[in-house]
C-alpha positions as CSV (number, residue, x, y, z in Angstrom):
1,M,66.4,128.8,90.1
2,K,66.8,129.4,86.5
3,K,70.5,130.0,86.7
4,G,71.0,126.7,88.7
5,W,69.1,124.8,85.9
6,I,71.2,126.3,83.1
7,F,74.4,125.4,85.0
8,A,73.3,121.9,85.7
9,T,72.3,121.4,82.0
10,C,75.8,122.7,80.8
11,F,77.6,120.5,83.3
12,V,75.8,117.4,82.2
13,A,76.3,118.2,78.6
14,F,80.1,118.8,79.1
15,N,80.5,115.7,81.3
16,V,78.7,113.7,78.3
17,N,81.1,115.2,75.9
18,A,84.2,114.4,77.9
19,A,83.1,110.7,78.3
20,A,82.8,110.5,74.6
21,K,86.3,111.3,73.8
22,P,88.6,108.3,73.3
23,E,92.4,108.5,74.3
24,H,94.9,108.8,71.5
25,N,96.8,105.5,71.2
26,P,96.3,104.5,74.9
27,L,98.7,101.5,74.8
28,A,101.8,103.7,73.5
29,P,104.5,104.1,76.1
30,R,104.9,107.5,77.6
31,V,108.2,107.1,78.9
32,P,111.0,108.1,76.7
33,P,113.0,105.1,75.2
34,D,116.0,105.7,77.0
35,K,114.3,105.8,80.4
36,I,111.8,102.8,79.9
37,A,113.8,100.0,81.2
38,A,114.5,101.9,84.4
39,A,110.8,102.8,84.8
40,K,109.6,99.4,84.2
41,A,112.0,98.1,87.0
42,L,110.5,100.6,89.5
43,K,108.7,98.7,92.3
44,S,106.3,100.3,94.9
45,P,107.6,100.5,98.4
46,V,104.0,100.8,99.5
47,P,101.9,97.7,99.5
48,G,98.6,97.6,97.7
49,T,96.6,97.3,100.9
50,P,92.9,98.6,101.0
51,E,94.1,101.4,103.3
52,N,96.8,102.6,100.7
53,I,94.5,102.4,97.8
54,A,91.8,104.3,99.8
55,A,94.5,107.0,100.7
56,G,95.5,107.1,97.0
57,K,91.9,107.5,95.9
58,T,91.5,110.5,98.4
59,M,94.5,112.2,97.0
60,F,93.4,111.5,93.4
61,T,90.0,113.0,94.1
62,T,91.1,116.0,96.1
63,S,94.5,117.5,96.7
64,A,96.3,116.0,93.8
65,T,93.5,117.1,91.5
66,C,93.9,114.1,89.1
67,W,90.2,113.8,88.9
68,T,89.8,117.1,87.1
69,C,91.1,115.5,83.9
70,H,90.7,111.8,84.6
71,G,87.2,112.0,86.4
72,K,86.4,111.0,89.9
73,E,86.2,107.2,88.9
74,G,89.3,107.5,86.7
75,K,87.4,106.9,83.3
76,G,89.1,109.9,81.6
77,D,85.8,111.9,81.8
78,G,86.8,114.8,84.1
79,P,85.7,118.4,83.3
80,A,89.2,119.6,82.4
81,G,89.3,117.1,79.8
82,L,86.9,119.1,77.8
83,G,89.6,121.3,76.6
84,T,91.6,118.7,74.9
85,A,91.2,117.2,71.5
86,V,91.6,113.7,72.8
87,G,90.4,112.3,76.1
88,P,92.6,111.9,79.1
89,R,93.9,108.4,80.2
90,N,91.1,106.1,81.1
91,F,92.4,104.1,84.2
92,T,89.5,101.7,84.0
93,S,91.0,100.0,80.9
94,K,92.3,96.6,81.6
95,E,94.1,96.6,78.4
96,F,96.0,99.7,79.4
97,H,97.1,98.2,82.8
98,N,98.1,95.0,81.0
99,A,100.4,97.0,78.7
100,R,102.0,99.3,81.4
101,T,103.8,98.6,84.4
102,C,103.3,100.4,87.9
103,G,106.9,101.7,87.5
104,E,105.9,103.4,84.2
105,M,102.9,104.9,85.6
106,F,104.8,106.3,88.6
107,W,107.5,107.6,86.3
108,V,105.0,109.5,84.2
109,A,103.2,110.8,87.2
110,A,106.6,112.0,88.7
111,N,108.0,113.3,85.6
112,G,105.6,114.2,83.0
113,T,105.9,113.1,79.4
114,H,106.9,114.8,76.1
115,G,103.8,114.2,74.2
116,D,101.1,113.2,76.7
117,F,98.8,113.0,73.6
118,S,96.0,115.1,75.1
119,K,95.9,116.8,71.7
120,A,96.5,114.5,68.6
121,G,100.0,115.3,67.3
122,A,100.9,117.7,69.9
123,P,101.3,117.8,73.5
124,S,98.8,119.8,75.6
125,H,101.3,121.7,77.6
126,P,104.1,123.8,76.1
127,D,106.7,121.7,78.1
128,G,105.1,118.5,76.9
129,S,103.2,117.5,80.1
130,G,99.4,117.3,80.6
131,M,99.8,117.0,84.3
132,V,99.9,120.7,84.9
133,S,98.5,120.8,88.5
134,Y,101.1,118.2,89.5
135,L,104.0,119.3,87.5
136,K,105.0,122.9,88.2
137,G,108.1,123.6,90.5
138,H,111.0,121.0,90.7
139,T,112.8,119.6,87.7
140,S,111.9,116.3,86.4
141,E,114.1,113.7,84.6
142,L,112.7,115.3,81.5
143,G,113.8,118.7,82.5
144,L,110.3,119.9,83.0
145,R,109.8,122.3,85.8
146,T,107.4,120.8,88.5
147,T,105.8,121.1,91.9
148,P,104.3,118.1,93.4
149,A,100.8,118.5,94.6
150,V,101.5,115.4,96.9
151,A,103.7,115.4,99.9
152,S,106.0,112.5,98.8
153,D,106.9,109.7,96.5
154,E,105.1,107.5,98.9
155,D,101.9,109.5,98.4
156,L,102.3,109.3,94.6
157,W,102.7,105.5,94.7
158,K,99.4,105.4,96.7
159,I,97.8,107.4,93.8
160,V,99.2,104.8,91.3
161,L,98.0,101.9,93.4
162,F,94.4,103.4,93.4
163,E,94.7,104.0,89.5
164,R,95.8,100.3,89.2
165,S,92.9,99.2,91.3
166,L,90.6,100.7,88.7
167,G,91.9,98.3,86.1
168,G,91.8,95.4,88.6
169,N,95.5,95.0,89.2
170,V,97.2,96.6,92.2
171,D,100.4,94.2,92.4
172,C,103.1,96.8,92.0
173,N,105.8,95.1,94.1
């Protein structure tokens, strides 16, 4: 019983700490300047239906493991965010969603980013991407070696639709 109480206390303390970390410059674009026009032009082939958003949430909170950094509700308060100097993306921020397009979000999820700003002044991963669980086996447009944890681009769009829903805007078409 004592071990369970200690674990629960530590878990709560870590989650409080993670929630307190702000993102580093959350409105800065994460797509390289030479790719941003193409990323902004991307449109989702998946409609923002309640069913697709629910499927995106399921992947976000399970197989794609997004929740480990971003938290189950997408607030940037996941347990893996504890290891970063700056908090992960908070997808509930309306300000963020007003500044970024669905295409930019998809591009970053699919390709990673040089400088995801999980650590102030330095990327959190040697190759520059913080989305380590998603990005490990194929080569992205940035030359990062990646392996999708989701089955297809369509699945990744569903995750983006879920993330957009957290900010109140799922119009990605």
